[in-house]
N, C-alpha and C positions, 0 to 999 in steps of 0.2 A: 638811336634811331636817327634817320635822315629826315629833318623837317623840310616841308616844301617851301619854296621861296614865296615871299609876300606877293599876293596877287589880289587886285581889285576886280571883281566881277559883278555884273548886273544880272540879277537872277531873272530868267525868263522860262517860259514853258511849263513842263510837267506839273500838273496840279492833282494828279491822281490820289496820292495816299494821305498827304498832310493838309492839303488845301493851301500849301505855300508853293510859291514858284521856285523851281530848282533847275538851274541850267547845267548841263553835263560839262560845261567848261569850267565849273567850279571845282571839278575833280582834277587832281594831277596824278600822273603815273610817275613813279620813281623807282629805279633799280635799287635793290638793297643787298646787303651781304648776309646771307643765311647762316654764316658762321659766327657772326656776332650774337652774343647771348640774348641781348634785348630784342634783337630783330627775330631770332629764332623763337623766342617766347611769344612775341606778337603774332608770328606766323602760325604758331600752334594754337593760339587763342582764336584767331580768325578761322583756322581750320575747324576747330570744334564748333564754332558758331555758325558755319556754313554747311558743313558736311555731317555734323552730329556724329553718329556712330556708323554712318554708311560706308566710310573709307578709312583705312588706317593713316595715321599721321606720317608723312614721308620724312625722310632724312633731309633736313634743310642745309646740311653741309655740302650737298652735292648739287651741282647745277647752278641756274640763274633764277633769281627771284625778284618780284616786283610788288610794291604795295600800291593801292589806289588810295590817295588821300582826299578827304574833304576837310579843308583847313588843315589842322594839325592831327586829325583822327584818321588812322587806317581804317577803311571800310571794305577793303578787298585785297585779294593777293593772287598771284599766279606763279607758277614754276615751270621751267623748261629745263630738261636733261637730255643728254645724248641717249638716243633710243637704243635699247638692247634688243628689239624686235625687227627693226628696219635698218637697212644698210646706209651709212652715211646720212642719218636723219636726226633731227630733234624730236622730242616727245613732250607734248604738253601734259605734264603730270598732274597739274592742279590748276584750276581757276574757281575762285570762290568770292562771291559778292554778298555782303550782308543783305538780308531780305529788303530792309527799308531803303536800300539804294539800287535795287534791281530795276530794270526797265529803262535805263539811262545810257545804254550803249557802252557800258564799262568793260564788259567782256570783250567786245569787239576791239576796243582800244587796247586792252592788255594783249590780245592776239596780235595786233600789229606790232607791238613792242617786242614780243617773243619772236615773231617773224623776222624782224630786223636783226635780233641777236643771233638767230639761226644762220642768216646769211653771213654775218661777221664770223661766225664758227666755220663756214665753208660747207655747211651741210646742203644736200640736194633737195631735201623735202622735209616736211613737218608732219608728224602723224600724231593721232589722239584717238580717244574712244569716248563714247557716251553709253549710259545705260539708264533708261527710264527718265530721261531729262529732255523733253521736247524744246524748252527754251534754249538750252545749250546747243542741241542739234540744229536748231533754226539759226543760231549764230554762226555755227560752222558753214552752213549753207550760204549766209550772207557774206561770209569771208572767203567764199569760193573754194572751199574744200569739197572734195568728192568722196563719196563712199567707196570703200574698197574692202576686199576680203583678204586679210593677211594669210600667208601660208600657214602660219601656226597661231591661230587666234589665242588671246591671252585673257579674254574676259569671260562673261556669262553668255549663255545661248542667246539672250536678246540684246547683246552689246552691239552697237553700231561703231564701225571703224572709219576714221577719217584721214584723208591724206591730201596735202597740197604741195606740189612741186614749187620750189623756190629757186631763184637764181642767185648763187653766192656773190658777194661783193668781190669784184676782181682785184687782185693784188696788183700794185703798181709794178711796171716792168723796170727792171735794173737798167740803168744807163739811158733811159729816156728822159731828155731834158725838155722836150717840147711836145705838145699834143697836137700841133697845127698839122694839117694834111701835108703830104708830099707834093710838091709841085712837079708836073710832068711838062716835058717840052714837046 
Protein backbone atom coordinates (compact mmCIF):
# COMPACT_ATOMS: atom_id res chain seq x y z
CA UNK A 1 0.00 0.00 0.00
CA UNK A 2 1.18 3.56 -0.64
CA UNK A 3 1.23 5.42 2.69
CA UNK A 4 0.49 9.14 2.59
CA UNK A 5 3.19 11.62 3.45
CA UNK A 6 3.29 12.95 7.00
CA UNK A 7 1.09 16.04 7.21
CA UNK A 8 0.18 18.22 10.15
CA UNK A 9 -3.30 19.74 9.86
CA UNK A 10 -5.44 21.86 12.14
CA UNK A 11 -8.93 20.37 12.33
CA UNK A 12 -11.68 22.85 11.42
CA UNK A 13 -15.28 22.73 10.28
CA UNK A 14 -17.66 19.77 9.91
CA UNK A 15 -19.28 18.95 13.27
CA UNK A 16 -22.16 16.93 11.90
CA UNK A 17 -21.60 13.28 12.72
CA UNK A 18 -19.17 12.83 15.59
CA UNK A 19 -19.11 16.24 17.23
CA UNK A 20 -15.41 16.42 16.34
CA UNK A 21 -14.00 18.98 13.96
CA UNK A 22 -12.78 17.44 10.70
CA UNK A 23 -11.11 19.44 7.95
CA UNK A 24 -11.24 18.04 4.41
CA UNK A 25 -7.55 18.95 4.03
CA UNK A 26 -6.83 16.11 6.49
CA UNK A 27 -7.61 13.74 3.60
CA UNK A 28 -5.08 12.91 0.92
CA UNK A 29 -5.71 11.50 -2.56
CA UNK A 30 -3.11 9.03 -3.84
CA UNK A 31 -2.91 7.10 -7.11
CA UNK A 32 -2.50 3.37 -6.48
CA UNK A 33 -1.65 0.34 -8.59
CA UNK A 34 -4.69 -1.93 -8.78
CA UNK A 35 -2.49 -4.80 -9.95
CA UNK A 36 -0.76 -5.00 -6.55
CA UNK A 37 -2.40 -7.69 -4.40
CA UNK A 38 -2.67 -5.61 -1.22
CA UNK A 39 -4.11 -2.64 -3.13
CA UNK A 40 -6.62 -4.84 -4.97
CA UNK A 41 -7.67 -6.40 -1.65
CA UNK A 42 -8.20 -2.95 -0.09
CA UNK A 43 -10.11 -1.75 -3.18
CA UNK A 44 -12.39 -4.80 -2.97
CA UNK A 45 -12.94 -4.23 0.76
CA UNK A 46 -13.81 -0.55 0.23
CA UNK A 47 -16.09 -1.52 -2.66
CA UNK A 48 -18.00 -3.99 -0.45
CA UNK A 49 -18.27 -1.40 2.34
CA UNK A 50 -19.56 1.37 0.04
CA UNK A 51 -21.59 -0.43 -2.63
CA UNK A 52 -22.65 -3.48 -0.57
CA UNK A 53 -24.35 -5.78 -3.12
CA UNK A 54 -25.60 -3.03 -5.46
CA UNK A 55 -22.73 -3.30 -7.98
CA UNK A 56 -20.29 -6.03 -9.01
CA UNK A 57 -16.66 -5.65 -7.95
CA UNK A 58 -14.72 -4.39 -10.98
CA UNK A 59 -11.44 -5.70 -12.34
CA UNK A 60 -8.84 -3.58 -10.54
CA UNK A 61 -6.10 -4.71 -12.97
CA UNK A 62 -7.59 -2.41 -15.60
CA UNK A 63 -7.50 1.38 -15.55
CA UNK A 64 -6.39 3.98 -13.02
CA UNK A 65 -7.24 3.83 -9.31
CA UNK A 66 -7.03 6.18 -6.33
CA UNK A 67 -7.44 5.96 -2.58
CA UNK A 68 -8.60 8.70 -0.26
CA UNK A 69 -6.59 8.45 2.94
CA UNK A 70 -7.33 9.87 6.35
CA UNK A 71 -4.04 9.37 8.09
CA UNK A 72 -2.91 5.87 7.12
CA UNK A 73 -6.44 4.55 6.58
CA UNK A 74 -8.02 4.35 3.11
CA UNK A 75 -11.58 5.69 3.46
CA UNK A 76 -12.55 5.99 -0.19
CA UNK A 77 -11.56 5.02 -3.69
CA UNK A 78 -12.19 5.79 -7.34
CA UNK A 79 -11.51 4.21 -10.71
CA UNK A 80 -11.18 5.51 -14.25
CA UNK A 81 -11.03 3.30 -17.34
CA UNK A 82 -11.17 3.86 -21.08
CA UNK A 83 -14.83 4.04 -22.04
CA UNK A 84 -16.21 1.23 -24.16
CA UNK A 85 -19.36 3.29 -24.81
CA UNK A 86 -18.06 6.73 -25.83
CA UNK A 87 -15.38 7.54 -28.39
CA UNK A 88 -11.99 8.70 -27.03
CA UNK A 89 -13.35 9.06 -23.50
CA UNK A 90 -12.63 8.01 -19.97
CA UNK A 91 -15.31 6.39 -17.83
CA UNK A 92 -15.62 6.90 -14.07
CA UNK A 93 -16.31 3.29 -13.26
CA UNK A 94 -16.47 3.66 -9.48
CA UNK A 95 -16.33 6.25 -6.72
CA UNK A 96 -16.96 5.09 -3.16
CA UNK A 97 -16.54 6.93 0.14
CA UNK A 98 -17.19 5.30 3.51
CA UNK A 99 -20.38 6.74 5.01
CA UNK A 100 -18.61 8.21 8.05
CA UNK A 101 -16.47 10.33 5.68
CA UNK A 102 -19.20 11.53 3.30
CA UNK A 103 -20.07 15.20 3.03
CA UNK A 104 -16.50 16.48 2.95
CA UNK A 105 -16.07 17.05 -0.78
CA UNK A 106 -14.03 13.88 -1.28
CA UNK A 107 -15.90 12.68 -4.37
CA UNK A 108 -15.25 16.06 -6.02
CA UNK A 109 -11.55 15.82 -5.19
CA UNK A 110 -11.42 12.32 -6.67
CA UNK A 111 -13.23 13.55 -9.79
CA UNK A 112 -10.57 16.26 -10.29
CA UNK A 113 -7.80 13.64 -9.97
CA UNK A 114 -9.54 11.41 -12.52
CA UNK A 115 -10.10 14.32 -14.93
CA UNK A 116 -6.39 15.19 -14.75
CA UNK A 117 -5.53 11.57 -15.62
CA UNK A 118 -8.04 11.58 -18.49
CA UNK A 119 -6.31 14.69 -19.89
CA UNK A 120 -2.91 12.96 -19.63
CA UNK A 121 -4.41 10.00 -21.52
CA UNK A 122 -5.44 12.39 -24.30
CA UNK A 123 -9.17 11.67 -23.98
CA UNK A 124 -11.68 14.26 -25.20
CA UNK A 125 -14.25 13.77 -22.46
CA UNK A 126 -15.21 11.83 -19.37
CA UNK A 127 -18.51 9.99 -19.02
CA UNK A 128 -20.23 8.26 -16.15
CA UNK A 129 -23.63 7.30 -14.82
CA UNK A 130 -25.64 7.38 -11.62
CA UNK A 131 -28.71 5.41 -10.61
CA UNK A 132 -30.71 6.36 -7.56
CA UNK A 133 -27.90 8.39 -6.02
CA UNK A 134 -28.85 12.09 -5.67
CA UNK A 135 -25.70 12.98 -3.69
CA UNK A 136 -23.48 11.66 -6.47
CA UNK A 137 -25.63 13.30 -9.15
CA UNK A 138 -25.27 16.63 -7.33
CA UNK A 139 -21.49 16.19 -7.32
CA UNK A 140 -21.53 15.72 -11.09
CA UNK A 141 -23.48 18.96 -11.38
CA UNK A 142 -21.01 20.76 -9.07
CA UNK A 143 -18.13 19.44 -11.20
CA UNK A 144 -19.81 20.87 -14.35
CA UNK A 145 -20.89 17.60 -15.91
CA UNK A 146 -23.96 17.69 -18.13
CA UNK A 147 -26.68 15.13 -18.55
CA UNK A 148 -26.72 13.44 -21.92
CA UNK A 149 -28.43 10.53 -23.63
CA UNK A 150 -25.97 8.00 -25.04
CA UNK A 151 -26.83 6.41 -28.36
CA UNK A 152 -26.78 2.99 -26.68
CA UNK A 153 -27.65 3.36 -22.97
CA UNK A 154 -25.95 0.77 -20.76
CA UNK A 155 -27.76 1.21 -17.44
CA UNK A 156 -31.27 0.93 -16.06
CA UNK A 157 -34.36 2.85 -17.18
CA UNK A 158 -33.77 5.41 -14.39
CA UNK A 159 -29.99 5.78 -14.94
CA UNK A 160 -28.67 9.30 -15.47
CA UNK A 161 -25.74 9.66 -17.89
CA UNK A 162 -23.10 12.35 -17.41
CA UNK A 163 -20.50 13.83 -19.76
CA UNK A 164 -17.85 16.50 -19.42
CA UNK A 165 -15.64 17.63 -22.28
CA UNK A 166 -12.02 18.04 -21.25
CA UNK A 167 -9.07 19.48 -23.05
CA UNK A 168 -6.20 16.98 -23.27
CA UNK A 169 -2.77 18.15 -22.14
CA UNK A 170 -0.93 19.26 -25.29
CA UNK A 171 2.18 17.30 -26.13
CA UNK A 172 5.37 19.35 -26.46
CA UNK A 173 6.32 20.17 -30.03
CA UNK A 174 9.52 18.59 -31.29
CA UNK A 175 12.25 21.03 -32.12
CA UNK A 176 10.77 23.88 -30.09
CA UNK A 177 13.46 25.28 -27.86
CA UNK A 178 11.75 28.46 -26.81
CA UNK A 179 8.20 29.35 -25.98
CA UNK A 180 8.79 33.10 -26.35
CA UNK A 181 6.67 34.90 -28.91
CA UNK A 182 8.03 35.57 -32.40
CA UNK A 183 9.14 39.18 -32.82
CA UNK A 184 7.72 40.89 -35.83
CA UNK A 185 9.35 43.84 -37.55
